[in-house]
N, C-alpha and C positions, 0 to 999 in steps of 0.2 A: 711796362717797365716798372720794376719795384725799386723802392728806395730802402736801403738798409741803414738803420739808425739805432744806436745804443744811447740811451739817456740814463745818466747816473743821477740818482736823487737820494737825498738824506732827509731825515726829519721824522716826526711822529704823527703829523697830520697829513693824510693823503690828499693830494690836490694836484690835478693834472689839467690845468687850463689850456695847455697846448694840444691836448688829445681831443680830436674831433671825431667822435664815434656815433654821432646822431642818436645819442641816448642808449646805445648798445652796451656801453660801460659807463657806470657812474659811481660817485662816492656819496654815500648817505650815512651820516653819523660815523664816519671813518670806515665804513664797509665798502670796499672796492668790489664791484660786482656787476654782473655775476662772474665768478671765476671758478672754473673747474680745478679742483685740487690747489686752490690759491694761486694759480698760474695763468690758465687759459680762459679767456672769455669765449664761451661756446660758439657764438655766431661769428667770431673773428679768428678762431683758431685755425691753423697754428700760426697765423701771420702776426698776431699780437700776443705777447706774453709778458707777465710781470714776475720778476725775480725778487725775492727777499721781502715780500709783503708780510708774511707771518712774523709774530713776535713772541717773546718768552721762549726763546729757543737759542741755539748757538748759531748766530747769523751766518758766519763764514761757512760752516759745514752745510747748513741748509741751502744757502745760495749755490754752493758747489753742486749739490745733488740736483737742485732745480735746474741749474744751467745745463748740466749733463742731460737731464731729461728733455729739456727743450731742444738741445742739439740733436739728440737721437730722433725726436719727432720731426724736426726740420729736415734731417737727412733721409727720412723715410725708413729708418731702422725700426721705429716704433710707430704704431698707428693709434691715434686717439679714438675713443668711442664716438658714436654719432653725436650730432648736436643735441638731439633729444636725450640721449643717455647722459651726456655731460650735464645738461640742464637739470635732469632728474637728480643727479648726484649733488648738484649745488643746492637744490631745494631741500633735499634730505639734510644737508649740513645746516641750512638755515633753520629747519625744523628742530634740529638738535640744539642749536644755540637758544632758540625760543624755549624749548623744554627745560633747559638749564636755568632759565630766567635771566639770561644775560642780555644786555642791550646790544644793538647792532654793532656798536663800535668794538665788541669783543669777537667779531666773526673770525678774525685772523689770529686770535690769541691761541697759541698752541700749548697752553698750560696743561690741558687734558688732551691726550691724543698725540702728543709730540712724538713719542717713540713709534707709535703705530704709523704715523704719517711718514717719518723718515724710513721706517722699515718698508713701507709701500714703495717709496722712491727707490730704495736700494734694490728691492725685488724687480721693479720695472727695468732697472739698469743692468741687472744681472751681476751686481757687484757682491763681494764677500759681505757677510753680515756686519752690522754696526759693531758687534762685539769683536769680530776679527779685525775690522778696520781700527778700532780703538786699541787693541792689543799691539798691532803693528806700529801705531803712532807712539805708544808708550815705549816700545823697544827703540824706535828711532830717536825719541827724545832722550832716553837713557844713554844711548851710545853718543849722542851729540853732547850731552853734559860731560861724559867721560872724556871725550875728545877735547872739548873746550877747556877742561880743567888743566890739561897738560900742554896746551897749544900757545903759540905766541900771538901777537896782535894781528897777524895775517891769517888766522885760522879759517876765516870764511873762504879765502882763496884756495886753501888746501883741502877743503871738506869734500869727501866722497861718501855720501850717505849709503850708496849701494855697497861699497866696500865695507863700511862699518857694519851693515846688516849681515853681509856674508860672513864676516869674522864672528859676529855675535851668534849666528846660526851654527857655525862650526864649533864654537865653544859649547853651545848647549847640547850638541850631539855627543861630545866627549864626556 
């Protein structure tokens, strides 16, 4: 029998005193690891995953992509590499961090490689490119601001984003 638990955590220092993994996952100088692609501990995947560990990124967008990836892995739509392949990827990442001269605590810092990581997640999920997703978001926000400008205090109740998008697309075709 499996127990399904979601634990919401906030903060800047990673600390999981409730997580009993017999040393398979640990935190050393704020490096949570080993984690394949900042999410799955190879020896406990896919049953344990970490969402939102990386920083210097857009957390909501990254968390959405990571969550979708985990959901597809858990549903069987995507298959993770073998434990050995995942561990090899983790070691390569650690080596890269070391070559940059960064301390362990920068392991999840996405200052460099942020876009490559997000593109990798998007490719895994079969989603439109980040550029296409960004364009759509800009269009939605643009239409939302136009709608809000002429709406009353109940505008949220009357908002139909799909209709706004269809109207915008119809205008752009003319």
